[in-house]
C-alpha positions in Angstrom: 191.6 -203.9 -4.1 189.0 -206.2 -5.6 186.8 -203.1 -6.6 190.0 -201.9 -8.5 190.7 -205.5 -10.1 186.9 -205.3 -11.5 186.9 -201.8 -12.7 190.4 -202.4 -14.8 189.0 -205.7 -16.1 185.8 -204.7 -17.5 187.1 -202.0 -20.1 189.5 -205.0 -21.3 187.1 -207.5 -21.9 185.1 -204.7 -23.9 188.1 -204.2 -26.1 188.9 -207.7 -26.2 185.0 -208.2 -27.6 185.1 -205.1 -30.2 188.5 -206.4 -31.4 187.3 -210.0 -32.1 184.2 -208.5 -34.0 185.9 -206.0 -35.6 188.6 -208.7 -37.3 185.8 -211.0 -38.7 183.3 -208.3 -40.1 182.2 -210.5 -42.6 181.1 -213.8 -40.5 177.7 -213.7 -39.1 178.3 -214.6 -35.8 181.6 -214.6 -33.2 183.6 -217.4 -32.6 182.7 -219.6 -30.0 185.6 -219.1 -27.9 185.4 -215.4 -28.1 181.6 -215.8 -26.4 183.1 -217.9 -23.7 186.2 -215.4 -22.9 183.3 -212.5 -22.8 180.8 -214.8 -20.5 183.7 -216.0 -18.3 184.9 -212.2 -18.0 181.3 -211.1 -16.9 180.5 -213.9 -14.6 183.9 -212.7 -12.9 182.6 -209.6 -12.7 179.4 -210.2 -11.6 180.8 -212.4 -8.4 183.2 -209.5 -8.0 180.7 -207.0 -7.8 178.7 -209.4 -5.7 181.4 -209.8 -3.0 181.7 -206.2 -2.7 178.0 -205.5 -2.2 177.8 -208.1 0.6 180.9 -206.8 2.2 179.7 -203.4 2.4 176.7 -204.2 3.6 178.1 -206.0 6.6 180.3 -203.1 7.2 176.9 -201.1 7.5 175.4 -203.6 9.7 178.4 -203.3 11.8 178.3 -199.5 11.5 174.8 -199.2 12.5 175.0 -201.6 15.3 177.9 -199.5 17.0 175.5 -196.4 16.5 172.6 -198.4 18.2 174.7 -199.2 21.0 176.1 -196.0 21.3 172.5 -194.2 21.4 171.8 -196.8 24.0 174.5 -195.9 25.9 173.8 -192.1 26.1 170.3 -192.8 27.0 171.1 -195.4 29.8 173.6 -192.4 31.2 170.9 -189.8 30.8 168.5 -191.8 32.6 171.0 -192.9 35.2 171.5 -189.1 35.7 167.7 -188.1 36.2 167.5 -190.8 38.8 170.4 -189.7 40.5 169.0 -186.0 40.3 165.9 -187.2 41.9 167.9 -189.3 44.5 169.6 -186.1 45.4 166.3 -183.8 45.9 164.6 -186.4 48.0 167.9 -186.8 50.0 168.0 -182.9 50.3 164.2 -182.4 51.4 164.8 -185.5 53.7 168.0 -183.3 55.2 165.5 -180.4 55.4 163.2 -182.3 57.4 165.5 -183.9 59.8 166.6 -180.6 60.1 163.3 -179.0 61.2 163.0 -182.2 63.7 166.5 -181.8 65.3 165.3 -178.2 65.7 161.9 -179.1 67.1 163.6 -181.5 69.6 166.2 -179.4 70.7 163.9 -176.8 71.8 161.8 -179.6 73.3 164.8 -180.2 75.3 165.4 -176.6 76.0 162.0 -176.3 77.8 162.5 -179.3 79.7 165.5 -178.2 80.8 163.9 -174.8 81.7 161.0 -176.5 83.7 163.7 -178.5 85.3 165.3 -175.8 86.5 162.6 -174.2 88.0 161.8 -177.2 90.1 165.0 -177.4 91.5 164.8 -173.9 92.6 161.6 -174.6 94.2 162.9 -177.5 95.9 165.9 -176.4 96.8 163.5 -173.1 98.5 161.4 -176.0 100.5 164.7 -177.4 101.7 165.9 -174.6 102.9 162.8 -173.6 104.9 161.8 -176.7 106.4 165.2 -178.4 107.3 162.8 -180.6 109.8 160.4 -182.8 107.6 157.7 -185.2 109.2 156.8 -188.3 107.3 154.2 -186.8 105.1 157.0 -184.1 103.9 159.3 -186.9 103.2 157.0 -188.9 100.6 156.2 -185.5 99.2 160.2 -184.9 98.6 160.5 -188.6 97.6 157.2 -188.0 95.0 159.5 -184.8 93.7 162.5 -186.7 93.2 160.9 -189.5 91.1 159.6 -186.9 89.1 162.9 -185.3 88.4 164.7 -188.7 87.8 162.0 -189.4 85.1 162.5 -186.1 83.9 166.4 -186.8 83.9 165.7 -189.9 82.1 163.5 -188.0 79.4 166.3 -185.6 79.0 168.6 -188.3 78.2 166.3 -190.1 75.6 166.1 -186.8 73.9 169.8 -186.3 74.1 170.3 -189.3 72.3 167.7 -188.5 69.8 169.5 -185.6 68.9 172.6 -187.5 68.6 171.2 -190.2 66.5 169.4 -187.7 64.1 173.0 -185.6 63.8 174.3 -188.6 62.7 171.9 -189.6 60.2 172.3 -185.8 58.9 176.0 -186.0 58.8 175.8 -189.6 56.7 172.7 -188.1 54.2 175.3 -185.2 53.8 178.2 -187.6 52.7 176.3 -189.7 50.8 174.7 -186.7 48.8 178.2 -185.0 48.2 179.3 -188.1 46.8 176.4 -188.6 44.3 176.8 -185.0 43.2 180.7 -185.9 42.6 179.3 -189.1 40.6 176.8 -186.7 38.6 179.7 -184.3 38.1 182.4 -186.8 36.2 179.8 -188.4 34.1 178.8 -185.2 32.8 182.4 -184.0 32.3 182.9 -187.7 30.8 180.2 -187.9 28.3 178.8 -184.5 27.7 182.1 -182.6 27.8 181.8 -179.9 24.8 185.1 -177.8 25.7 188.6 -178.4 25.3 189.1 -176.9 28.6 186.4 -176.5 31.4 186.9 -173.8 34.0 185.2 -174.8 38.1 184.1 -170.9 38.5 181.6 -169.1 36.3 181.1 -165.7 35.1 182.5 -163.6 32.2 185.6 -161.8 32.6 186.2 -158.3 31.4 189.6 -158.0 29.3 192.5 -156.5 31.4 195.8 -155.3 29.6 196.5 -157.2 26.4 199.6 -155.1 25.6 201.6 -155.8 28.9 199.9 -159.3 29.8 197.8 -160.3 32.3 198.1 -159.0 36.2 198.9 -160.7 38.9 196.0 -160.0 41.3 193.2 -157.1 41.4 195.6 -154.5 42.8 197.9 -154.8 39.9 195.0 -153.9 37.7 194.4 -150.9 40.0 197.6 -149.7 39.4 197.4 -150.1 35.8 194.1 -147.6 35.7 191.1 -150.3 36.3 188.7 -148.7 38.8 185.3 -151.1 37.9 184.7 -153.9 40.1 183.7 -157.1 38.4 185.1 -160.1 36.9 188.6 -160.1 35.6 191.2 -162.5 34.1 194.5 -162.6 36.2 197.7 -164.7 36.3 199.5 -165.2 39.4 203.6 -166.0 39.2 204.0 -169.9 38.6 200.5 -170.3 37.7 197.7 -170.8 34.9 195.7 -168.0 34.1 192.0 -167.7 35.8 189.2 -165.5 36.7 188.6 -163.4 39.6 186.2 -161.2 41.0 187.9 -157.7 42.1 186.9 -155.6 44.4 188.4 -152.0 43.6 187.8 -149.6 46.5 189.6 -146.2 46.9 192.7 -147.5 48.5 193.0 -149.8 45.4 192.1 -153.7 44.1 191.1 -156.4 46.6 190.9 -159.8 45.2 187.7 -161.7 46.4 188.0 -165.0 47.9 185.1 -165.9 49.2 181.3 -164.4 49.6 178.6 -165.6 51.2 175.3 -163.5 50.7 172.0 -165.8 49.9 172.8 -169.1 50.4 172.3 -170.2 46.9 175.9 -172.3 46.6 176.0 -175.1 48.6 179.5 -174.8 50.5 179.5 -178.7 52.0 182.2 -179.8 49.4 185.0 -182.2 49.6 188.5 -181.2 49.7 189.1 -181.4 45.7 186.3 -178.6 45.4 187.6 -176.2 47.9 191.2 -177.2 46.3 190.0 -176.0 43.0 186.9 -173.5 44.2 183.4 -173.6 43.5 180.2 -171.3 42.9 179.6 -168.4 41.0 181.9 -165.3 40.6 178.8 -162.9 40.4 177.3 -164.4 43.6 178.7 -167.1 45.9 181.6 -169.0 45.5 185.1 -169.9 47.2 188.1 -169.1 45.0 190.0 -172.1 45.7 193.0 -172.9 48.0 195.5 -173.3 45.0 194.5 -170.1 43.3 194.7 -168.4 47.1 198.1 -170.0 47.5 199.4 -169.0 44.5 198.5 -165.3 44.9 199.6 -165.0 48.5 203.0 -166.7 48.0 203.9 -163.5 45.7 204.7 -161.6 48.4 203.3 -160.1 51.6 199.7 -160.0 51.8 196.8 -158.8 53.8 193.3 -160.6 54.2 190.3 -158.7 55.1 187.2 -160.4 56.4 183.9 -158.7 56.6 181.1 -160.5 58.2 177.1 -159.4 59.0 175.4 -161.0 61.8 171.6 -162.1 61.8 170.7 -158.7 63.8 172.2 -156.8 61.0 175.5 -155.4 62.6 178.7 -155.5 60.5 182.4 -156.4 61.4 185.6 -156.3 59.6 189.2 -156.9 60.3 192.5 -157.4 58.9 195.7 -159.8 58.9 198.7 -160.1 57.5 198.2 -163.7 55.5 200.1 -166.4 54.1 198.7 -169.7 52.9 201.0 -172.7 52.6 201.0 -175.5 49.6 198.8 -178.7 49.6 202.2 -180.6 50.7 201.4 -178.6 54.0 197.6 -179.2 53.7 197.1 -175.3 53.0 198.0 -174.6 56.6 197.0 -170.6 57.2 199.5 -168.2 58.6 197.5 -165.3 60.3 199.1 -162.0 62.2 196.9 -159.0 63.1 197.7 -156.2 60.9 199.4 -153.8 63.3 198.6 -150.7 60.5 195.2 -151.5 59.9 192.7 -149.0 60.6 190.0 -151.3 61.2 189.1 -151.6 65.0 186.8 -155.4 64.6 186.7 -158.5 66.1 189.3 -161.1 65.5 187.3 -163.6 63.5 189.9 -166.3 62.9 191.0 -166.2 66.5 193.7 -169.3 67.1 193.5 -170.4 63.6 197.3 -169.5 62.8 199.1 -172.2 61.6 196.0 -174.6 61.2 195.7 -176.8 58.0 192.5 -176.6 56.3 189.8 -179.4 56.8 186.9 -181.2 55.1 184.7 -183.8 55.8 186.7 -186.4 53.6 190.6 -184.9 54.9 190.2 -184.6 58.8 193.4 -182.2 59.2 191.6 -180.3 62.7 193.2 -180.5 66.1 190.3 -182.4 67.6 191.4 -186.2 68.2 187.5 -187.5 68.7 185.4 -185.3 66.0 185.6 -184.7 62.7 184.8 -180.9 62.7 183.8 -180.5 59.0 181.2 -183.2 59.5 180.2 -181.4 62.7 180.0 -178.0 61.4 179.5 -178.7 57.5 182.2 -176.8 55.2 185.5 -176.8 55.1 187.9 -174.7 57.4 190.8 -174.3 59.3 189.5 -175.9 62.0 191.3 -176.4 65.8 189.4 -178.1 68.1 186.1 -177.5 66.1 187.0 -174.1 66.3 185.7 -170.4 67.0 184.6 -170.0 63.7 183.6 -171.3 60.4 182.6 -168.8 57.6 181.7 -172.0 55.6 179.2 -173.8 57.2 175.3 -174.0 56.2 173.4 -170.9 55.2 170.6 -170.0 58.3 167.6 -170.2 57.6 165.4 -166.7 57.4 163.0 -167.9 59.6 165.1 -168.8 62.4 165.5 -166.7 65.8 168.4 -164.6 66.2 170.6 -167.0 68.1 173.3 -169.2 67.4 172.4 -172.1 65.3 174.9 -175.5 65.1 175.8 -176.3 62.0 175.7 -172.5 60.2 178.4 -170.3 59.7 179.5 -168.8 62.7 182.2 -166.6 64.6 182.6 -166.3 68.6 183.4 -163.0 70.3 185.9 -161.8 72.5 183.5 -162.7 75.1 183.1 -166.2 74.1 179.3 -165.5 72.3 178.7 -167.3 69.1 176.9 -165.2 66.5 175.4 -167.0 63.6 175.9 -164.9 60.5 174.1 -163.4 57.6 176.8 -162.6 54.9 180.5 -163.1 55.0 183.2 -161.6 52.3 187.2 -162.4 52.4 189.5 -160.7 50.3 193.3 -160.2 49.7 195.5 -157.5 48.4 199.0 -156.6 48.6 200.2 -155.1 51.8 201.1 -152.1 49.6 197.6 -151.2 49.7 197.9 -149.7 53.3 199.9 -146.8 52.3 197.7 -146.0 49.6 
């Protein structure tokens, strides 16, 4: 407003000056009053300009101050993120080291147990062969008993040490998960460059723009799609999302879980398992909410395919229904009578069980959080006969069951550590294809 007044005043003053001089052309000097008017106008003009300049400088200083504060905030955030990433790396290295120590202690415990069993057998043989022993024999037996007592105490100490190491690993894992969540939240808040962000990675192939999005991969198969890959679908009562479609000769299967190389960490919390995580071109979990919206469209089949460390592959099918989040995504299964697959039942006892994670303990075990014990989220009963979302096994490990790794139990009660897993769903009508 002040600037506008100055701009209007300036030409008015100039006109007055010109008029005063034009009336008195014959005079050598203008009147003193005219000079005062012009001088007063120029002073007001200068004062207004000075105030405007001062105000502009103050505004510029305020803008520079805010920009500097914003830059400092961004720099502090980036520095904190780098520190958290370094902390995460250090935690992972510590967890791997402690895993190695636990395995070493367990091996040492197994060796001690083996030696103790051999010693016990020898003692039993001696007792059977010599029912009447003299004092010297009594002293020998007493010595053996003391040795066994010492060994038993040693075993108890090793067991306690294993338990302590396991507790430390569980706490480290939860702490790492908390740090990962904090880093992810900060990154989304300060570095988001998209209006909408998707959890699962992968570029989708257009399906059918003329008739709308398909409801699942089998719908795409019916429309003529025959190539496996990433597509965008839209189940009933849900937003569109990307999926990986496994196109077979019998129809299209929507893949909900895939493990093949250990590149993706499956030790996630409830929200991650709800929304989904991973890369659709590699390892991923589709998300409980997405699986629920697909399965509630009708009757669906679940096919599970696994490969153990020995390279043996098994597969089976179920009729499946997944409840909503209010019912804790309970999984309802029924062995499919029409299935031609005669494989093992990898999810035995899982029908009707709610989903559990480390921060949502919904399993049936009163004393133990099965997700903390076995790692990853799953439909646990009493810590279950299977966990296809456990840790990926180390390639250097022997061909035997490894605690906290992804596993299943066969019909004979033997636990098997798994190398690869694949879970996919399709409408029950695929059986008639």
